[in-house]
Each structure stands twice: as C-alpha cells, then as structure tokens.
C-alpha positions in Angstrom: -6.3 -0.8 -12.2 -9.9 -1.5 -12.7 -11.2 -0.2 -9.0 -10.5 3.8 -7.4 -8.2 4.0 -4.3 -8.5 6.9 -2.8 -7.0 7.8 0.3 -8.4 4.8 2.2 -6.4 2.4 4.9 -6.6 -0.9 3.8 -6.7 -2.3 7.2 -8.8 -0.8 9.6 -11.2 0.3 7.7 -15.2 -0.9 5.6 -13.2 -1.5 1.4 -16.3 -1.5 -0.4 -16.1 -4.3 -2.4 -19.4 -4.6 -2.7 -22.0 -2.1 -3.3 -25.8 -1.9 -2.2 -27.8 -1.0 -5.7 -26.9 2.0 -7.1 -26.1 3.9 -3.6 -22.0 5.4 -3.6 -19.4 2.9 -2.8 -16.3 5.2 -3.1 -13.4 5.5 -0.7 -14.0 8.4 0.7 -12.3 12.1 0.1 -12.8 14.3 -2.4 -15.4 16.2 0.5 -14.4 20.3 1.1 -16.1 20.2 4.4 -13.9 19.8 7.3 -15.1 16.5 9.2 -13.8 18.1 12.4 -11.7 20.7 13.7 -8.3 20.7 15.9 -7.2 22.1 18.8 -5.5 25.4 18.8 -5.6 28.8 16.9 -4.5 27.7 13.4 -1.5 29.1 11.8 -1.8 28.2 8.3 -1.3 30.8 5.6 -2.0 29.8 2.1 0.2 29.2 -0.1 3.4 29.2 2.5 4.9 26.0 3.4 8.0 24.8 5.4 10.0 22.1 5.0 8.2 18.9 5.6 11.6 17.9 8.0 10.5 20.3 10.7 7.2 18.6 11.5 8.9 14.9 10.9 8.4 12.2 13.2 6.1 14.7 15.4 3.7 12.7 16.1 -0.2 12.2 18.2 0.9 8.7 19.3 5.0 8.7 19.1 6.2 5.1 19.0 8.8 3.8 21.5 11.0 2.6 18.9 13.0 4.7 15.6 11.3 4.0 12.7 12.0 1.2 10.5 11.9 3.1 7.6 13.7 6.5 8.4 15.3 5.9 11.7 13.5 9.5 13.2 12.5 8.6 16.6 9.1 10.1 16.8 8.4 12.8 19.0 5.2 14.2 21.0 3.1 16.0 18.5 -0.4 16.8 17.4 -3.2 16.4 14.5 -1.6 19.5 13.0 1.3 18.4 13.0 1.6 15.7 11.2 -1.1 17.1 8.8 1.6 20.1 8.3 4.0 16.9 7.5 2.0 15.7 4.7 1.1 19.1 3.4 4.6 20.3 2.9 5.3 16.7 1.9 3.0 16.5 -1.1 3.6 20.3 -1.7 7.3 19.4 -2.3 7.3 15.5 -4.0 3.1 15.1 -5.5 3.4 15.0 -9.3 0.9 17.1 -9.5 1.5 19.7 -6.5 0.4 22.7 -8.2 -3.0 20.8 -8.4 -4.3 20.4 -4.8 -5.9 23.1 -3.1 -4.3 24.4 0.3 -6.3 24.0 2.9 -5.7 24.9 6.4 -4.1 21.3 8.4 -6.0 22.5 11.2 -8.9 21.5 10.3 -9.3 18.1 9.6 -8.4 14.7 10.9 -5.1 13.4 9.1 -7.1 10.8 7.1 -9.0 13.2 6.1 -6.7 16.1 5.4 -4.5 13.3 3.1 -7.7 12.1 1.3 -7.8 15.7 0.0 -3.9 16.5 -0.9 -4.2 15.0 -4.7 -5.5 16.2 -8.3 -9.2 15.9 -9.1 -8.6 16.6 -12.8 -9.9 13.5 -14.8 -8.5 11.6 -18.2 -9.5 11.8 -21.6 -11.9 8.7 -20.8 -12.8 10.4 -17.6 -11.4 8.6 -15.2 -10.1 10.0 -12.2 -6.1 10.9 -12.9 -5.6 10.1 -9.5 -6.7 6.7 -9.0 -3.6 5.6 -6.3 -3.7 8.0 -2.9 -3.7 5.5 -0.1 -2.3 4.5 3.5 -0.6 1.6 5.0 0.3 0.8 8.3 3.9 1.1 8.5 4.6 -2.4 10.4 1.8 -4.2 7.8 3.7 -3.1 5.2 7.4 -3.7 6.0 6.1 -6.9 7.1 4.1 -7.9 3.8 6.5 -6.5 1.6 9.6 -8.3 3.3 7.5 -11.5 3.2 5.0 -11.8 0.9 2.3 -12.6 3.7 -1.0 -11.8 4.3 -4.1 -12.9 6.1 -6.6 -14.7 4.4 -7.7 -17.8 2.8 -5.6 -18.0 -0.3 -8.2 -17.6 -2.2 -8.2 -14.9 -4.6 -11.9 -13.5 -5.5 -12.8 -12.0 -9.0 -16.2 -9.1 -8.3 -17.8 -9.5 -11.8 -21.1 -8.0 -10.8 -20.9 -5.7 -7.1 -24.2 -4.9 -7.1 -27.1 -6.9 -7.2 -27.3 -9.5 -8.5 -23.7 -10.2 -8.0 -21.2 -12.5 -9.1 -18.1 -13.0 -7.2 -15.8 -16.1 -8.8 -12.5 -17.2 -7.3 -9.9 -16.5 -9.6 -6.9 -18.4 -8.5 -5.7 -20.1 -5.0 -2.4 -19.8 -3.2 -0.2 -22.9 -2.9 -0.7 -24.7 0.8 -3.3 -22.2 1.8 -6.7 -22.7 3.5 -8.3 -22.6 0.4 -5.6 -25.1 -1.5 -6.2 -27.5 1.4 -10.1 -27.8 2.1 -11.4 -31.1 0.6 -11.8 -30.9 -1.8 -9.0 -27.7 -2.6 -11.3 -24.8 -3.4 -11.1 -24.3 -7.5 -10.8 -21.4 -10.2 -14.5 -20.5 -11.2 -16.4 -21.2 -8.4 -19.0 -18.4 -7.7 -19.5 -17.2 -4.0 -23.5 -17.8 -3.5 -23.9 -17.2 0.6 -21.6 -16.4 3.2 -21.9 -17.3 6.6 -25.9 -17.7 5.7 -25.8 -14.6 3.9 -27.3 -14.2 0.3 -24.1 -12.9 -1.6 -25.9 -12.7 -5.1 -28.5 -10.7 -4.1 -29.2 -10.0 -0.8 -28.8 -5.5 -0.4 -28.8 -4.2 3.0 -26.2 -2.3 4.9 -25.4 -5.3 7.3 -25.6 -8.0 5.1 -22.8 -6.3 3.1 -20.4 -5.8 5.9 -21.2 -9.3 7.2 -19.8 -10.4 2.9 -16.8 -8.2 2.8 -15.5 -8.8 6.5 -15.7 -12.7 5.3 -14.4 -12.4 2.1 -11.5 -10.3 2.9 -10.6 -11.3 6.9 -8.4 -8.9 8.6 -6.6 -11.4 11.3 -5.4 -14.8 10.9 -8.1 -17.4 12.6 -11.1 -15.9 11.4 -13.3 -18.7 10.6 -16.5 -18.1 7.9 -18.9 -21.0 5.7 -19.0 -20.3 2.3 -21.7 -22.0 -0.7 -19.6 -22.5 -3.7 -21.0 -23.1 -6.9 -19.4 -24.9 -9.7 -20.0 -23.4 -12.8 -19.9 -26.5 -14.9 -22.4 -28.7 -13.3 -24.7 -26.1 -11.1 -23.8 -28.3 -7.9 -23.4 -26.0 -4.5 -21.1 -27.5 -1.6 -20.2 -26.2 1.9 -17.0 -25.6 3.3 -15.7 -23.6 6.2 -12.4 -22.0 6.4 -10.1 -20.4 8.9 -8.0 -17.5 7.5 -4.3 -18.1 8.2 -1.2 -15.7 7.4 -0.8 -16.9 3.6 2.8 -17.1 1.7 2.2 -15.8 -2.2 3.0 -17.8 -4.5 3.5 -15.0 -7.5 5.1 -17.3 -9.7 2.6 -20.3 -10.5 1.8 -22.6 -13.3 5.4 -22.7 -15.3 5.3 -25.3 -18.0 5.8 -25.3 -21.8 3.7 -26.5 -24.9 4.5 -28.1 -27.9 3.9 -26.8 -31.2 4.7 -27.9 -34.7 6.4 -24.2 -35.1 8.6 -24.7 -31.6 7.9 -24.6 -27.8 5.6 -22.2 -26.3 6.4 -21.4 -22.3 4.1 -19.8 -20.1 3.9 -19.3 -16.3 1.3 -16.9 -14.2 2.5 -14.2 -12.4 0.6 -11.9 -9.8 2.5 -9.9 -7.5 6.1 -8.0 -8.0 7.2 -8.4 -4.4 10.2 -9.6 -3.2 9.8 -12.8 -2.8 8.8 -13.3 -6.4 13.0 -12.8 -7.5 13.2 -16.4 -6.6 10.6 -17.9 -7.7 10.9 -15.8 -11.3 15.1 -16.9 -11.9 13.6 -20.8 -11.3 10.9 -20.4 -13.8 13.5 -18.6 -16.4 16.3 -21.1 -16.3 13.2 -23.8 -16.3 11.8 -22.2 -19.6 15.1 -21.6 -21.1 16.9 -25.2 -20.5 13.7 -26.4 -22.5 14.7 -23.6 -25.4 11.1 -22.2 -25.8 10.8 -19.7 -28.6 7.5 -18.0 -27.7 6.2 -16.9 -24.2 3.2 -16.3 -22.6 3.3 -14.2 -19.4 -0.1 -14.3 -17.7 -0.3 -10.7 -16.0 -3.6 -10.5 -15.7 -4.1 -10.4 -11.7 -1.1 -8.4 -11.7 -1.4 -5.2 -10.2 2.3 -4.4 -10.2 4.8 -3.4 -6.5 8.4 -3.4 -7.2 9.5 -1.5 -10.5 12.9 -3.2 -10.1 10.9 -6.8 -10.1 9.7 -5.7 -13.7 12.8 -4.7 -15.2 14.5 -8.1 -14.1 11.5 -9.9 -15.8 11.9 -7.4 -18.8 15.8 -8.7 -19.3 14.7 -12.3 -18.8 12.8 -12.2 -21.6 14.8 -9.9 -24.2 18.4 -10.9 -23.5 21.6 -8.9 -23.3 22.0 -7.6 -27.0 18.6 -5.9 -27.3 18.9 -4.1 -23.7 22.8 -3.2 -23.1 22.5 0.4 -23.0 19.1 0.9 -23.0 16.6 2.9 -20.3 14.3 0.5 -19.0 12.3 3.2 -17.7 13.4 7.0 -16.8 11.5 8.3 -14.2 10.2 12.1 -14.3 9.8 14.0 -10.9 7.4 17.7 -10.8 9.3 21.2 -12.0 10.5 21.3 -8.8 13.1 18.1 -9.1 14.0 17.9 -12.7 18.1 16.9 -11.9 18.0 15.0 -8.4 15.9 12.6 -7.2 13.9 13.7 -4.1 13.8 10.9 -2.4 17.4 9.3 -2.7 19.8 12.7 -3.6 21.0 10.7 -6.4 21.1 12.3 -10.0 18.2 11.2 -11.9 19.6 8.6 -14.3 17.3 6.0 -16.0 16.0 2.8 -14.4 18.2 0.1 -16.6 17.2 -3.0 -17.6 19.0 -5.1 -14.6 20.3 -8.4 -15.5 21.7 -9.4 -12.2 19.6 -10.6 -8.8 19.1 -7.6 -6.5 19.3 -9.4 -3.4 15.6 -9.6 -2.6 15.1 -13.4 -2.0 18.1 -14.2 -3.3 22.0 -13.9 -3.6 23.0 -10.7 -4.8 24.4 -10.2 -8.1 24.3 -13.3 -9.7 23.5 -12.9 -13.7 19.7 -13.7 -14.3 18.8 -16.5 -17.0 17.3 -14.8 -20.4 15.3 -16.1 -23.2 16.5 -13.6 -25.8 13.2 -13.1 -27.3 12.0 -10.6 -29.7 8.2 -11.6 -29.2 6.2 -11.8 -26.0 2.7 -13.0 -25.5 1.2 -11.1 -22.7 -2.2 -11.9 -20.6 -4.1 -8.8 -19.2 -6.9 -7.7 -17.4 -8.3 -5.0 -16.1 -6.6 -5.1 -12.9 -2.8 -5.2 -14.8 -1.6 -2.3 -13.7 1.4 -0.1 -12.9 4.4 -2.4 -12.8 3.1 -4.6 -14.9 2.3 -2.3 -17.4 6.2 -0.9 -17.0 7.2 -5.0 -18.6 5.2 -4.1 -21.3 6.0 -0.4 -22.2 9.5 -1.1 -21.5 9.8 -3.8 -24.0 8.0 -2.1 -26.6 10.8 0.7 -26.4 13.5 -1.4 -27.5 11.6 -3.3 -30.3 10.6 -6.3 -28.4 7.2 -7.2 -30.1 4.5 -7.8 -27.7 1.3 -8.7 -28.2 -1.4 -7.9 -25.7 -4.4 -10.7 -25.3 -7.1 -9.9 -22.7 -8.2 -6.9 -21.7 -7.6 -2.8 -21.4 -4.9 -2.8 -18.3 -5.6 -0.2 -15.8 -3.9 2.3 -17.4 -1.1 4.1 -14.6 2.5 5.2 -15.2 2.7 6.9 -12.2 5.1 5.4 -9.2 6.1 6.7 -6.0 8.6 6.4 -3.3 6.0 4.8 0.1 7.1 6.8 3.2 6.8 6.5 6.8 5.9 9.3 9.0 4.0 8.2 12.5 3.6 5.1 11.9 1.8 5.2 8.6 3.2 4.7 5.4 2.2 7.2 2.7 1.6 6.4 -1.1 1.5 9.8 -3.3 1.9 9.6 -6.9 5.8 11.5 -7.4 7.1 10.1 -10.8 5.8 9.0 -14.6 7.8 6.8 -16.2 8.5 6.5 -19.4 10.8 4.3 -21.4 13.1 4.1 -24.1 12.2 6.2 -26.7 10.2 8.3 -24.5 6.6 7.0 -24.3 4.6 7.0 -21.3 1.2 8.1 -22.1 -0.7 5.1 -21.3 -3.0 6.7 -18.5 -6.1 4.6 -20.1 -4.4 1.6 -20.2 -2.9 -0.8 -23.0 -6.0 -2.5 -25.4 -5.7 -5.3 -27.4 -5.8 -3.9 -31.4 -9.5 -5.3 -32.2 -11.2 -3.9 -29.1 -14.5 -2.7 -29.5 -15.5 0.5 -27.9 -12.5 1.7 -25.2 -10.0 3.8 -25.2 -6.5 3.3 -24.4 -3.0 2.9 -26.1 -3.7 0.3 -29.2 -1.0 -2.5 -29.5 -1.6 -5.8 -31.3 -3.6 -8.5 -29.9 -6.9 -9.5 -29.3 -9.5 -8.5 -26.5 -11.0 -12.1 -24.5 -12.8 -11.9 -21.6 -11.5 -14.2 -18.9 -12.3 -17.7 -18.9 -13.2 -18.9 -15.1 -14.4 -22.5 -16.7 -10.8 -23.9 -17.3 -7.5 -23.4 -14.9 -4.9 -21.2 -15.4 -2.0 -22.6 -17.8 -4.3 -24.6 -19.7 -4.1 -24.1 -23.6 -7.6 -24.5 -23.5 -8.2 -21.6 -21.7 -9.7 -18.9 -23.8 -7.0 -16.0 -23.7 -4.2 -18.8 -23.5 -5.8 -20.6 -26.3 -6.4 -16.9 -28.2 -2.6 -16.7 -28.0 -1.3 -20.0 -29.3 -4.0 -19.2 -31.9 -2.4 -15.9 -33.2 0.8 -17.0 -32.9 -0.1 -19.5 -35.9 -2.4 -17.8 -38.0 -2.3 -14.1 -36.7 -6.0 -14.2 -36.0 -8.9 -13.5 -33.8 -11.6 -14.2 -32.2 -14.7 -12.4 -31.8 -13.9 -9.4 -29.2 -15.3 -10.0 -25.7 -12.8 -8.8 -23.2 -13.6 -5.3 -21.5 -12.7 -2.8 -18.5 -14.7 -2.1 -16.1 -15.8 1.5 -15.9 -14.3 4.4 -13.7 -17.0 7.1 -15.7 -18.5 7.2 -11.8 -15.8 7.6 -8.9 -18.3 7.0 -6.6 -18.8 3.7 -8.0 -15.5 1.7 -8.5 -16.1 -1.6 -9.5 -19.3 0.1 -11.7 -22.6 -1.5 -12.4 -22.2 -2.6 -16.1 -19.8 -5.7 -14.8 -21.0 -9.3 -15.8 -19.4 -9.9 -19.4 -16.6 -11.8 -17.7 -14.2 -9.3 -17.0 -14.4 -8.5 -12.6 -11.7 -6.4 -10.5 -9.6 -8.7 -8.3 -9.3 -6.7 -4.9 -5.9 -6.7 -3.5 -4.2 -4.6 -0.9 -3.8 -1.0 -2.5 0.3 -1.3 -2.6 -0.1 -4.5 -4.5 -1.6 -1.9 -7.8 1.0 0.4 -7.9 4.7 1.0 -9.1 7.2 1.4 -6.2 10.8 2.0 -6.0 13.3 0.8 -3.3 16.6 2.5 -3.0 18.8 -0.4 -3.5 
C-alpha cells in the first residue's frame, strides 16, 4: 500500500487524501506528548501487564446489545479501562510487542493511545515497518465485510499528484453506481478539475482541501456534489452532479478472453478480497475454464487485500490440484509468545492450505472450485497492490507457478491480523507474518518487476509499466495488458515507466514526487490488508 495508515478512524475523521503545498498531512500518532489526562489516580506500573480479558467490554459508552463479534456484554467503564485493554491486548498479540514504548494509559485519549501502540522502526528503504495500524466502527466493519456496500458514487479515483498542481483521475467505476449511471457515464481516465466550484488542481487553502476531500469521499448516503471532469483525449470538460448512494462493490469485472496465435489468454480485473467476491470469482474461473484459456492475466493493480481465504481460493483456481495438493498457501507466524497455538482461535498453528472448495462467504459451502491448472500467470500490479493480493504472488511462487509481474512495485505487506472488537470499535494491529511453502515472506518493500530502475523490493520476472488511464481496463491495447501480451510472445519489455509513490517521509503519505502515471487509490483501510477469518 502506498499511503501510511497510522491509527486513524476511516469514518468520522478527515482523511488526508490531498495535501497543501509541503505541509504535513500524516495520519496522526507518533507524538509522545499526552493530549489530555483522564480522571483518577494512575495505577500504571511500567512493564507490568494484567490480562486483557479483565478489561474487555468495560466501556465509556456501553452498548445496549452484546458485541456482534465476541458476544460480550459491555459494562460501564472508563477511558483508562479501554486503554488498559488496548495496552494488554497489544502486549500479548502485537507482532513487535517488544518495540512498543510502554506509556501510562491514564494520560491519553483512546484514539491517541492506540496510535502509540506500534513500532517506530523502518524497513531497509526507510519506510515505516508498521504502516497498517487503524480502527473501524464495528457496525460499519461488519456491514461492509458481509455485503461490500459502502457510501459513495462508485467512482474510484487515483491520486497521482497530491499537492498543487494536483492530479486526481478516475481509475474505474462500479457497475450500477451513480457514476456509472450518469449521462454520459463517468469514465476511467477523466480528470477531476473542480469540486463544488473549488479548483482541485491549484487551490492550496486549508478550507478548500477540506471541501475537496469531503466531496470526493462522502461519508454518508444522499450527499450531492458537482464535479468538472476533463477528458484526457479531447481536453474537453463537462460538469456532472453525483449523489452518494449505498454502492455495492463488484470485485470481479471485465472478465474476457483474447485470442492469439499461441492460444487464448484470459483476463479479469479483481479489486477487493471481500465476501461477495467469492461467487464472482467462481463464475469468472468457470467462464475462463470453459474457454480453454492457456494463459491468464489477473489485474490486481487496485486490489489492496482483504480476506486471506479468498486469496487462497484464487491461487488454487489458477494452479489446480496437482501443484497445490498438500502444499502450504501461507504459514502465519505470531510473536514469540505464541509459537505453537493460534492466540486468537486457540487452535494449533497449522498452515493455511490452498482452499479447493467454497467457504460459504457468498456461495454454498463446500462446492469444488473450478481450476485452470496453469504453470504460469501474469499479474498486473500497482503501488496499492497489497497484502492478500501479494499473498497470491508469493504463494504461487512457493509452488513453482511462474509469476510474471507487469506494472509497478507492490506495497510490501507480508503481515496480517484478526480484527478485534472492543466497546464498538474494531481494532486492526499487526499480529502475524505470512510465508509461503518454501518459507519466503521477506518482501516488506514489495514485489518489483525485474527491469524496474532505482527501486528496491523483491525482484521477479516482468516489466515496469506505468498505469495507462487513456484506455479501459481489459483493453488489450491498455499499456499493462499490452505489455503482458508482448512479454508472453517475445519475453521483452517496453522501457521501464512504472514506479511506487515514495514513503520516505511518513508525514507525507502520498509523497511529493508523484505525477509519472502511478498514483494512490484510496480505499477503506481494511481493504488494504490481510485478514483472517475463523471459519
């Protein structure tokens, strides 16, 4: 993932999608100064931790119904109780628990305290080791993971340049959404020039940035905003008014085939590892299987991750039973307090297999999955190809499926967690690292196409190609798809052009050097992670 997520709530907070000049636009956290003290004398003893269970469900604002995730009934508590739960829970489960500075939980508000319960170490490239610390409303989390419905217009934008002169481009739209139903429909590649009369490209005032962010990323259904969009091919501009709605995500799009002299190539765009994707993926792979494809191009350029089991199912459907039987999809390692037992489920630690049947997310449980039985796959990637999406790449390589990467360096997140509810907030804190069947998982700076210039990461065969907003996704002439087809035929690449937004300065999560065709595709934080279920 190319943006830094530091303990910020996705809803109910101003997300720094656009910045002003070179001022800091980080997500909070990292400040040792207590924002405010809570009431009552401190009972904190540095380095001494009571079990988190003793503080669970002791809430400032208890819910009237049991937790939908734990079944626990809340009782009246204090800010210190909620912070003590976070402190003990993190000390027990956080992957780098021994890198957390232990601070008095009575001196902080709960959001500020959670921000501090993480490592401040960096990777070899200078990026924060933990970029993936955040919270979500439990009600919203459950609703979205089950239904894939979220307030918006159904137009996913890519922020290519976050500071003036800014560049914000439509990456794709959701079928049946307000953006897709506009007259004419909002199209990939259209640039956002103004929002509600505010100059998106050049306006650098704080008030304007707030208006732009609020309009681009509505938090509620029924918001109406007016946009001026510029066609990149004709330079003509048009005005469209969109009203936010409850948009259901279509995770699998543009399923199709391309005939070549060396066989039929399948393609599909895969955007989110959510529950509703399971049925869509089964349908897509059946279509491609019945078309007798000899190669597959799977487009993950905007897929930040999600449910790990979905990634396992995809990998199985690509590779088939012969290559995956008895093999590990991913083995998860927790901190040194939990070496043999999963600390969340209580089960013995066993590898995640290549799932060969449906899990029941959005289909009947236990149905055999269709397979393509391929020894090679082409993966289109970008800077926001992350976590569960990277697991597909890593797991297939672990069972000797050749992975050809076309695009830009991925985000670099071999980590994951179990979402955990307390007092109506679901917390996401790194709890495990994943490795493939041969024990590899060291790609904290991402996977990188082999001919990429000047960028670190785990290099694999393929071509560095910038995102091409001039053509539809799935068009064989679109730069990344075209490069995959060309490489398949000749093993040659165009001149390298893809890049990954810099995270060298964590206070500027979108960097200041964007504009080369690769941008950040902002999504809800949980969609940029690796999430385990307990099925």
